[in-house]
Structure formats: C-alpha cells, structure tokens
HTML snippet that shows the backbone in 3Dmol.js (N, CA, C, O; Angstrom):
<script src="https://3Dmol.org/build/3Dmol-min.js"></script>
<div id="view" style="width:600px;height:400px;position:relative"></div>
<script>
const pdb = `
ATOM      1  N   MET A   1     -20.947   6.207   7.716  1.00  0.00           N
ATOM      2  CA  MET A   1     -19.600   6.658   6.779  1.00  0.00           C
ATOM      3  C   MET A   1     -19.286   5.808   5.743  1.00  0.00           C
ATOM      4  O   MET A   1     -19.769   4.677   5.779  1.00  0.00           O
ATOM      5  N   ASN A   2     -18.564   6.132   4.813  1.00  0.00           N
ATOM      6  CA  ASN A   2     -18.306   5.857   3.801  1.00  0.00           C
ATOM      7  C   ASN A   2     -16.617   5.294   3.608  1.00  0.00           C
ATOM      8  O   ASN A   2     -16.038   6.148   2.936  1.00  0.00           O
ATOM      9  N   ILE A   3     -15.975   4.525   3.855  1.00  0.00           N
ATOM     10  CA  ILE A   3     -14.686   4.801   3.485  1.00  0.00           C
ATOM     11  C   ILE A   3     -13.789   4.787   1.583  1.00  0.00           C
ATOM     12  O   ILE A   3     -13.935   4.022   0.630  1.00  0.00           O
ATOM     13  N   ARG A   4     -13.144   5.701   1.735  1.00  0.00           N
ATOM     14  CA  ARG A   4     -12.997   6.080   0.042  1.00  0.00           C
ATOM     15  C   ARG A   4     -11.494   5.698  -0.217  1.00  0.00           C
ATOM     16  O   ARG A   4     -10.955   5.305  -1.252  1.00  0.00           O
ATOM     17  N   LEU A   5     -10.991   5.928   1.012  1.00  0.00           N
ATOM     18  CA  LEU A   5      -9.339   5.392   0.065  1.00  0.00           C
ATOM     19  C   LEU A   5      -9.265   5.027   1.825  1.00  0.00           C
ATOM     20  O   LEU A   5      -9.914   5.443   2.785  1.00  0.00           O
ATOM     21  N   VAL A   6      -7.846   3.793   1.644  1.00  0.00           N
ATOM     22  CA  VAL A   6      -7.003   2.620   2.719  1.00  0.00           C
ATOM     23  C   VAL A   6      -5.621   3.316   2.063  1.00  0.00           C
ATOM     24  O   VAL A   6      -5.274   3.075   0.907  1.00  0.00           O
ATOM     25  N   ALA A   7      -4.790   4.322   3.072  1.00  0.00           N
ATOM     26  CA  ALA A   7      -3.064   4.328   3.129  1.00  0.00           C
ATOM     27  C   ALA A   7      -2.602   3.644   3.885  1.00  0.00           C
ATOM     28  O   ALA A   7      -2.795   3.840   5.085  1.00  0.00           O
ATOM     29  N   ILE A   8      -1.760   2.507   3.386  1.00  0.00           N
ATOM     30  CA  ILE A   8      -1.281   2.121   4.475  1.00  0.00           C
ATOM     31  C   ILE A   8       0.488   2.138   4.255  1.00  0.00           C
ATOM     32  O   ILE A   8       1.034   2.186   3.153  1.00  0.00           O
ATOM     33  N   ASP A   9       1.241   2.083   5.666  1.00  0.00           N
ATOM     34  CA  ASP A   9       2.423   2.104   5.645  1.00  0.00           C
ATOM     35  C   ASP A   9       2.935   1.039   5.159  1.00  0.00           C
ATOM     36  O   ASP A   9       2.166   0.123   4.870  1.00  0.00           O
ATOM     37  N   LEU A  10       4.515   0.868   4.921  1.00  0.00           N
ATOM     38  CA  LEU A  10       5.090  -0.094   4.137  1.00  0.00           C
ATOM     39  C   LEU A  10       5.837  -1.149   5.702  1.00  0.00           C
ATOM     40  O   LEU A  10       5.446  -2.229   6.144  1.00  0.00           O
ATOM     41  N   ASP A  11       7.006  -0.244   6.180  1.00  0.00           N
ATOM     42  CA  ASP A  11       7.951  -1.069   7.194  1.00  0.00           C
ATOM     43  C   ASP A  11       7.016  -1.303   8.533  1.00  0.00           C
ATOM     44  O   ASP A  11       6.082  -0.533   8.755  1.00  0.00           O
ATOM     45  N   ASP A  12       7.316  -2.408   9.415  1.00  0.00           N
ATOM     46  CA  ASP A  12       6.075  -2.510  10.559  1.00  0.00           C
ATOM     47  C   ASP A  12       4.967  -2.473  10.482  1.00  0.00           C
ATOM     48  O   ASP A  12       4.280  -2.367  11.497  1.00  0.00           O
ATOM     49  N   THR A  13       4.319  -2.562   8.993  1.00  0.00           N
ATOM     50  CA  THR A  13       3.188  -2.219   8.329  1.00  0.00           C
ATOM     51  C   THR A  13       2.937  -3.628   7.796  1.00  0.00           C
ATOM     52  O   THR A  13       2.741  -4.689   8.389  1.00  0.00           O
ATOM     53  N   LEU A  14       3.001  -3.333   6.550  1.00  0.00           N
ATOM     54  CA  LEU A  14       2.494  -4.062   5.129  1.00  0.00           C
ATOM     55  C   LEU A  14       3.540  -5.218   5.329  1.00  0.00           C
ATOM     56  O   LEU A  14       3.219  -6.399   5.194  1.00  0.00           O
ATOM     57  N   LEU A  15       4.839  -4.802   5.664  1.00  0.00           N
ATOM     58  CA  LEU A  15       5.862  -5.671   5.060  1.00  0.00           C
ATOM     59  C   LEU A  15       6.117  -6.926   6.478  1.00  0.00           C
ATOM     60  O   LEU A  15       5.282  -6.844   7.379  1.00  0.00           O
ATOM     61  N   ASP A  16       6.848  -7.644   6.577  1.00  0.00           N
ATOM     62  CA  ASP A  16       6.799  -8.786   7.075  1.00  0.00           C
ATOM     63  C   ASP A  16       8.884  -8.528   6.858  1.00  0.00           C
ATOM     64  O   ASP A  16       9.482  -8.207   5.831  1.00  0.00           O
ATOM     65  N   SER A  17       9.347  -8.768   7.969  1.00  0.00           N
ATOM     66  CA  SER A  17      10.347  -9.659   8.360  1.00  0.00           C
ATOM     67  C   SER A  17      10.852  -9.214   7.408  1.00  0.00           C
ATOM     68  O   SER A  17      11.366  -8.097   7.364  1.00  0.00           O
ATOM     69  N   GLY A  18      10.782 -10.127   6.352  1.00  0.00           N
ATOM     70  CA  GLY A  18      12.048 -10.479   5.470  1.00  0.00           C
ATOM     71  C   GLY A  18      11.535  -9.618   4.363  1.00  0.00           C
ATOM     72  O   GLY A  18      11.907  -9.777   3.200  1.00  0.00           O
ATOM     73  N   LEU A  19      10.605  -8.625   4.764  1.00  0.00           N
ATOM     74  CA  LEU A  19      10.234  -7.334   3.067  1.00  0.00           C
ATOM     75  C   LEU A  19       9.530  -7.834   2.651  1.00  0.00           C
ATOM     76  O   LEU A  19       9.052  -7.100   1.786  1.00  0.00           O
ATOM     77  N   GLN A  20       8.933  -8.942   2.669  1.00  0.00           N
ATOM     78  CA  GLN A  20       7.250  -9.405   1.995  1.00  0.00           C
ATOM     79  C   GLN A  20       6.026  -8.690   2.254  1.00  0.00           C
ATOM     80  O   GLN A  20       5.851  -8.018   3.270  1.00  0.00           O
ATOM     81  N   ILE A  21       5.235  -8.826   1.395  1.00  0.00           N
ATOM     82  CA  ILE A  21       4.218  -9.070   1.420  1.00  0.00           C
ATOM     83  C   ILE A  21       3.760 -10.276   1.803  1.00  0.00           C
ATOM     84  O   ILE A  21       4.071 -11.315   1.223  1.00  0.00           O
ATOM     85  N   SER A  22       2.910 -10.208   2.911  1.00  0.00           N
ATOM     86  CA  SER A  22       1.915 -11.646   2.490  1.00  0.00           C
ATOM     87  C   SER A  22       0.429 -12.026   2.189  1.00  0.00           C
ATOM     88  O   SER A  22      -0.421 -11.160   1.978  1.00  0.00           O
ATOM     89  N   PRO A  23       0.183 -13.241   2.180  1.00  0.00           N
ATOM     90  CA  PRO A  23      -0.683 -13.737   1.066  1.00  0.00           C
ATOM     91  C   PRO A  23      -1.877 -12.890   1.837  1.00  0.00           C
ATOM     92  O   PRO A  23      -2.716 -12.298   1.157  1.00  0.00           O
ATOM     93  N   ARG A  24      -1.920 -12.857   3.235  1.00  0.00           N
ATOM     94  CA  ARG A  24      -2.664 -12.700   3.900  1.00  0.00           C
ATOM     95  C   ARG A  24      -3.484 -11.596   4.052  1.00  0.00           C
ATOM     96  O   ARG A  24      -4.665 -11.444   4.364  1.00  0.00           O
ATOM     97  N   CYS A  25      -1.895 -10.323   3.537  1.00  0.00           N
ATOM     98  CA  CYS A  25      -2.173  -8.937   3.524  1.00  0.00           C
ATOM     99  C   CYS A  25      -2.821  -8.637   1.766  1.00  0.00           C
ATOM    100  O   CYS A  25      -3.605  -7.764   1.394  1.00  0.00           O
ATOM    101  N   PHE A  26      -2.258  -9.537   1.097  1.00  0.00           N
ATOM    102  CA  PHE A  26      -2.797  -9.885  -0.512  1.00  0.00           C
ATOM    103  C   PHE A  26      -4.298  -9.784  -0.493  1.00  0.00           C
ATOM    104  O   PHE A  26      -4.868  -8.886  -1.113  1.00  0.00           O
ATOM    105  N   ALA A  27      -5.073 -10.864   0.342  1.00  0.00           N
ATOM    106  CA  ALA A  27      -6.919 -10.928   0.339  1.00  0.00           C
ATOM    107  C   ALA A  27      -7.213  -9.950   1.325  1.00  0.00           C
ATOM    108  O   ALA A  27      -8.334  -9.458   1.198  1.00  0.00           O
ATOM    109  N   ALA A  28      -6.551  -9.536   2.247  1.00  0.00           N
ATOM    110  CA  ALA A  28      -7.264  -8.534   3.081  1.00  0.00           C
ATOM    111  C   ALA A  28      -6.800  -6.908   1.653  1.00  0.00           C
ATOM    112  O   ALA A  28      -7.787  -6.316   1.217  1.00  0.00           O
ATOM    113  N   ILE A  29      -6.084  -6.668   1.395  1.00  0.00           N
ATOM    114  CA  ILE A  29      -6.159  -5.608   0.219  1.00  0.00           C
ATOM    115  C   ILE A  29      -7.137  -5.768  -1.403  1.00  0.00           C
ATOM    116  O   ILE A  29      -7.591  -5.015  -2.264  1.00  0.00           O
ATOM    117  N   LYS A  30      -7.085  -7.109  -1.137  1.00  0.00           N
ATOM    118  CA  LYS A  30      -8.046  -7.605  -2.352  1.00  0.00           C
ATOM    119  C   LYS A  30      -9.788  -7.299  -2.031  1.00  0.00           C
ATOM    120  O   LYS A  30     -10.460  -6.627  -2.813  1.00  0.00           O
ATOM    121  N   ALA A  31     -10.262  -7.803  -0.985  1.00  0.00           N
ATOM    122  CA  ALA A  31     -10.998  -7.443  -0.134  1.00  0.00           C
ATOM    123  C   ALA A  31     -11.844  -6.181  -0.228  1.00  0.00           C
ATOM    124  O   ALA A  31     -12.979  -5.993  -0.666  1.00  0.00           O
ATOM    125  N   VAL A  32     -10.791  -5.243   0.410  1.00  0.00           N
ATOM    126  CA  VAL A  32     -11.194  -4.126   0.386  1.00  0.00           C
ATOM    127  C   VAL A  32     -11.618  -3.052  -0.934  1.00  0.00           C
ATOM    128  O   VAL A  32     -12.222  -1.993  -1.105  1.00  0.00           O
ATOM    129  N   ARG A  33     -10.799  -4.184  -1.798  1.00  0.00           N
ATOM    130  CA  ARG A  33     -10.771  -3.149  -3.275  1.00  0.00           C
ATOM    131  C   ARG A  33     -11.835  -3.482  -4.391  1.00  0.00           C
ATOM    132  O   ARG A  33     -11.969  -2.812  -5.415  1.00  0.00           O
ATOM    133  N   GLU A  34     -12.675  -4.751  -4.022  1.00  0.00           N
ATOM    134  CA  GLU A  34     -13.769  -5.117  -4.170  1.00  0.00           C
ATOM    135  C   GLU A  34     -14.803  -4.457  -3.923  1.00  0.00           C
ATOM    136  O   GLU A  34     -15.785  -4.339  -4.657  1.00  0.00           O
ATOM    137  N   LYS A  35     -14.572  -3.828  -2.501  1.00  0.00           N
ATOM    138  CA  LYS A  35     -15.948  -3.320  -1.955  1.00  0.00           C
ATOM    139  C   LYS A  35     -15.894  -1.855  -2.664  1.00  0.00           C
ATOM    140  O   LYS A  35     -16.751  -0.975  -2.594  1.00  0.00           O
ATOM    141  N   GLY A  36     -14.882  -1.837  -3.238  1.00  0.00           N
ATOM    142  CA  GLY A  36     -14.720   0.453  -4.456  1.00  0.00           C
ATOM    143  C   GLY A  36     -14.211   1.210  -3.325  1.00  0.00           C
ATOM    144  O   GLY A  36     -14.651   2.337  -3.101  1.00  0.00           O
ATOM    145  N   VAL A  37     -13.112   0.556  -2.426  1.00  0.00           N
ATOM    146  CA  VAL A  37     -12.150   1.214  -2.068  1.00  0.00           C
ATOM    147  C   VAL A  37     -10.587   1.814  -2.649  1.00  0.00           C
ATOM    148  O   VAL A  37      -9.981   1.015  -3.363  1.00  0.00           O
ATOM    149  N   LEU A  38     -10.335   2.315  -2.552  1.00  0.00           N
ATOM    150  CA  LEU A  38      -8.725   2.865  -3.698  1.00  0.00           C
ATOM    151  C   LEU A  38      -7.998   2.354  -2.070  1.00  0.00           C
ATOM    152  O   LEU A  38      -8.510   2.440  -0.954  1.00  0.00           O
ATOM    153  N   VAL A  39      -6.615   1.805  -2.480  1.00  0.00           N
ATOM    154  CA  VAL A  39      -5.931   1.307  -1.398  1.00  0.00           C
ATOM    155  C   VAL A  39      -4.413   1.985  -2.017  1.00  0.00           C
ATOM    156  O   VAL A  39      -4.239   1.753  -3.214  1.00  0.00           O
ATOM    157  N   THR A  40      -3.745   2.474  -1.597  1.00  0.00           N
ATOM    158  CA  THR A  40      -2.114   3.617  -1.990  1.00  0.00           C
ATOM    159  C   THR A  40      -1.390   2.982  -0.563  1.00  0.00           C
ATOM    160  O   THR A  40      -1.810   2.316   0.384  1.00  0.00           O
ATOM    161  N   LEU A  41      -0.314   3.456  -0.876  1.00  0.00           N
ATOM    162  CA  LEU A  41       0.993   2.845   0.226  1.00  0.00           C
ATOM    163  C   LEU A  41       1.588   4.674   0.329  1.00  0.00           C
ATOM    164  O   LEU A  41       1.846   5.614  -0.423  1.00  0.00           O
ATOM    165  N   ALA A  42       1.562   4.314   1.874  1.00  0.00           N
ATOM    166  CA  ALA A  42       1.787   5.979   2.755  1.00  0.00           C
ATOM    167  C   ALA A  42       3.281   5.963   3.182  1.00  0.00           C
ATOM    168  O   ALA A  42       3.359   5.419   4.283  1.00  0.00           O
ATOM    169  N   THR A  43       4.356   6.313   2.773  1.00  0.00           N
ATOM    170  CA  THR A  43       5.625   5.908   3.705  1.00  0.00           C
ATOM    171  C   THR A  43       6.637   6.540   3.477  1.00  0.00           C
ATOM    172  O   THR A  43       6.837   7.040   2.370  1.00  0.00           O
ATOM    173  N   GLY A  44       7.498   6.649   4.503  1.00  0.00           N
ATOM    174  CA  GLY A  44       8.410   7.468   4.302  1.00  0.00           C
ATOM    175  C   GLY A  44      10.295   7.269   3.202  1.00  0.00           C
ATOM    176  O   GLY A  44      11.324   7.855   2.863  1.00  0.00           O
ATOM    177  N   ARG A  45       9.627   6.152   3.145  1.00  0.00           N
ATOM    178  CA  ARG A  45      10.457   5.820   1.903  1.00  0.00           C
ATOM    179  C   ARG A  45      10.544   6.641   0.402  1.00  0.00           C
ATOM    180  O   ARG A  45       9.732   7.497   0.050  1.00  0.00           O
ATOM    181  N   MET A  46      11.605   6.224  -0.318  1.00  0.00           N
ATOM    182  CA  MET A  46      11.881   7.337  -1.156  1.00  0.00           C
ATOM    183  C   MET A  46      10.810   6.737  -1.904  1.00  0.00           C
ATOM    184  O   MET A  46      10.279   5.689  -1.535  1.00  0.00           O
ATOM    185  N   PHE A  47      10.424   7.452  -3.090  1.00  0.00           N
ATOM    186  CA  PHE A  47       9.338   6.434  -4.395  1.00  0.00           C
ATOM    187  C   PHE A  47       9.669   5.589  -5.089  1.00  0.00           C
ATOM    188  O   PHE A  47       8.889   4.677  -5.364  1.00  0.00           O
ATOM    189  N   ARG A  48      10.844   5.635  -5.548  1.00  0.00           N
ATOM    190  CA  ARG A  48      11.702   4.405  -5.965  1.00  0.00           C
ATOM    191  C   ARG A  48      11.630   3.079  -5.294  1.00  0.00           C
ATOM    192  O   ARG A  48      11.442   2.026  -5.903  1.00  0.00           O
ATOM    193  N   SER A  49      11.807   3.195  -3.879  1.00  0.00           N
ATOM    194  CA  SER A  49      11.989   2.283  -3.028  1.00  0.00           C
ATOM    195  C   SER A  49      10.576   1.708  -2.458  1.00  0.00           C
ATOM    196  O   SER A  49      10.424   0.722  -1.736  1.00  0.00           O
ATOM    197  N   ALA A  50       9.673   2.507  -2.927  1.00  0.00           N
ATOM    198  CA  ALA A  50       8.113   2.381  -3.123  1.00  0.00           C
ATOM    199  C   ALA A  50       7.140   1.419  -3.783  1.00  0.00           C
ATOM    200  O   ALA A  50       6.238   0.742  -3.291  1.00  0.00           O
ATOM    201  N   LEU A  51       7.660   1.572  -5.288  1.00  0.00           N
ATOM    202  CA  LEU A  51       7.474   1.250  -6.162  1.00  0.00           C
ATOM    203  C   LEU A  51       7.568  -0.226  -6.364  1.00  0.00           C
ATOM    204  O   LEU A  51       6.520  -0.811  -6.638  1.00  0.00           O
ATOM    205  N   PRO A  52       8.412  -0.748  -6.291  1.00  0.00           N
ATOM    206  CA  PRO A  52       8.249  -2.225  -6.382  1.00  0.00           C
ATOM    207  C   PRO A  52       6.870  -2.914  -5.761  1.00  0.00           C
ATOM    208  O   PRO A  52       6.197  -3.766  -6.342  1.00  0.00           O
ATOM    209  N   TYR A  53       6.600  -2.351  -4.449  1.00  0.00           N
ATOM    210  CA  TYR A  53       5.376  -3.084  -3.855  1.00  0.00           C
ATOM    211  C   TYR A  53       4.173  -2.462  -4.501  1.00  0.00           C
ATOM    212  O   TYR A  53       3.220  -3.184  -4.794  1.00  0.00           O
ATOM    213  N   ALA A  54       4.146  -0.969  -4.781  1.00  0.00           N
ATOM    214  CA  ALA A  54       2.924  -0.649  -5.134  1.00  0.00           C
ATOM    215  C   ALA A  54       2.307  -1.553  -6.672  1.00  0.00           C
ATOM    216  O   ALA A  54       1.175  -1.625  -7.151  1.00  0.00           O
ATOM    217  N   ARG A  55       3.486  -2.083  -7.065  1.00  0.00           N
ATOM    218  CA  ARG A  55       3.508  -2.720  -8.831  1.00  0.00           C
ATOM    219  C   ARG A  55       3.060  -4.202  -8.491  1.00  0.00           C
ATOM    220  O   ARG A  55       2.070  -4.737  -8.992  1.00  0.00           O
ATOM    221  N   GLN A  56       3.700  -4.649  -7.806  1.00  0.00           N
ATOM    222  CA  GLN A  56       3.258  -5.921  -6.809  1.00  0.00           C
ATOM    223  C   GLN A  56       1.942  -6.141  -6.750  1.00  0.00           C
ATOM    224  O   GLN A  56       1.480  -7.073  -7.408  1.00  0.00           O
ATOM    225  N   LEU A  57       1.096  -5.329  -5.956  1.00  0.00           N
ATOM    226  CA  LEU A  57      -0.381  -4.551  -5.845  1.00  0.00           C
ATOM    227  C   LEU A  57      -0.830  -4.134  -6.813  1.00  0.00           C
ATOM    228  O   LEU A  57      -1.723  -3.385  -6.418  1.00  0.00           O
ATOM    229  N   ASN A  58      -0.806  -4.098  -8.426  1.00  0.00           N
ATOM    230  CA  ASN A  58      -1.064  -3.421  -9.045  1.00  0.00           C
ATOM    231  C   ASN A  58      -1.840  -2.247  -8.780  1.00  0.00           C
ATOM    232  O   ASN A  58      -3.041  -2.404  -8.999  1.00  0.00           O
ATOM    233  N   MET A  59      -1.491  -1.094  -8.364  1.00  0.00           N
ATOM    234  CA  MET A  59      -1.756   0.464  -7.848  1.00  0.00           C
ATOM    235  C   MET A  59      -1.214   1.269  -9.288  1.00  0.00           C
ATOM    236  O   MET A  59      -0.105   1.544  -9.747  1.00  0.00           O
ATOM    237  N   ASP A  60      -2.662   1.487  -9.736  1.00  0.00           N
ATOM    238  CA  ASP A  60      -2.439   2.652 -10.243  1.00  0.00           C
ATOM    239  C   ASP A  60      -2.356   4.067  -9.973  1.00  0.00           C
ATOM    240  O   ASP A  60      -2.153   4.945 -10.812  1.00  0.00           O
ATOM    241  N   ILE A  61      -2.554   4.238  -8.554  1.00  0.00           N
ATOM    242  CA  ILE A  61      -3.153   5.314  -7.986  1.00  0.00           C
ATOM    243  C   ILE A  61      -1.934   5.689  -7.538  1.00  0.00           C
ATOM    244  O   ILE A  61      -1.027   4.890  -7.309  1.00  0.00           O
ATOM    245  N   PRO A  62      -1.833   7.340  -7.345  1.00  0.00           N
ATOM    246  CA  PRO A  62      -0.580   7.846  -6.677  1.00  0.00           C
ATOM    247  C   PRO A  62      -0.452   7.882  -5.015  1.00  0.00           C
ATOM    248  O   PRO A  62      -1.327   8.091  -4.174  1.00  0.00           O
ATOM    249  N   LEU A  63       1.108   7.570  -4.845  1.00  0.00           N
ATOM    250  CA  LEU A  63       1.979   6.642  -4.013  1.00  0.00           C
ATOM    251  C   LEU A  63       1.918   8.427  -2.876  1.00  0.00           C
ATOM    252  O   LEU A  63       1.830   9.583  -3.288  1.00  0.00           O
ATOM    253  N   ILE A  64       1.995   8.003  -1.713  1.00  0.00           N
ATOM    254  CA  ILE A  64       2.262   8.891  -0.768  1.00  0.00           C
ATOM    255  C   ILE A  64       3.856   8.487   0.205  1.00  0.00           C
ATOM    256  O   ILE A  64       4.021   7.823   1.229  1.00  0.00           O
ATOM    257  N   THR A  65       4.911   9.308  -0.766  1.00  0.00           N
ATOM    258  CA  THR A  65       6.073   9.122   0.002  1.00  0.00           C
ATOM    259  C   THR A  65       6.719   9.841   0.577  1.00  0.00           C
ATOM    260  O   THR A  65       6.137  10.594   1.358  1.00  0.00           O
ATOM    261  N   TYR A  66       7.965   9.915   0.470  1.00  0.00           N
ATOM    262  CA  TYR A  66       8.712  10.880   1.190  1.00  0.00           C
ATOM    263  C   TYR A  66       8.015  11.633   2.646  1.00  0.00           C
ATOM    264  O   TYR A  66       7.781  12.840   2.699  1.00  0.00           O
ATOM    265  N   GLN A  67       7.787  10.819   3.611  1.00  0.00           N
ATOM    266  CA  GLN A  67       6.897  11.089   4.778  1.00  0.00           C
ATOM    267  C   GLN A  67       5.657  12.129   4.259  1.00  0.00           C
ATOM    268  O   GLN A  67       5.225  12.951   5.067  1.00  0.00           O
ATOM    269  N   GLY A  68       5.173  12.075   3.063  1.00  0.00           N
ATOM    270  CA  GLY A  68       3.849  12.619   3.138  1.00  0.00           C
ATOM    271  C   GLY A  68       5.374  14.248   1.980  1.00  0.00           C
ATOM    272  O   GLY A  68       5.310  15.377   2.469  1.00  0.00           O
ATOM    273  N   ALA A  69       5.821  14.175   1.438  1.00  0.00           N
ATOM    274  CA  ALA A  69       6.179  14.869   0.848  1.00  0.00           C
ATOM    275  C   ALA A  69       5.718  15.044  -0.712  1.00  0.00           C
ATOM    276  O   ALA A  69       5.525  15.996  -1.469  1.00  0.00           O
ATOM    277  N   TRP A  70       5.647  13.648  -0.789  1.00  0.00           N
ATOM    278  CA  TRP A  70       5.747  13.751  -2.512  1.00  0.00           C
ATOM    279  C   TRP A  70       4.399  12.611  -2.526  1.00  0.00           C
ATOM    280  O   TRP A  70       3.928  12.224  -3.595  1.00  0.00           O
TER     281      TRP A  70
END
`;
const viewer = $3Dmol.createViewer("view");
viewer.addModel(pdb, "pdb");
viewer.setStyle({}, {cartoon: {color: "spectrum"}});
viewer.zoomTo();
viewer.render();
</script>
C-alpha cells in the first residue's frame, strides 16, 4: 500500500501543551515529505487559526478545517 497523504490534527496531537510544534514533529514531517508523501492539517479549528501552523510547516496544499466543512 502506498501512502499518498498524511492529515494531522493540531490540538493534543501535533501541538504540545504550549501550542508549539516540537522539533521532533518537524523532523518526522520532513522525513515523510522526503518519501513523497503529502502532509496537511486536519482540524476542527477555523482556517485562520490553523494557517499559522501550516505556514510554519511550509504547507502549500489545502488544509482541512472547521471539522472538515472547509
């Protein structure tokens, strides 16, 4: 099976208790991308709330926000 997309939740998954992305998570995402897998965020948050994290991760694909409604 070829994995083509990884969608990651923000709260209590990607973000730590200080609402930061750890260096370990950055490294894991980089490793996945190097294998040709697309990575995006999937969150219940508003788009505006998720966008700064997507920018930190240099994402250039659509985000899944508003519980999947956007």
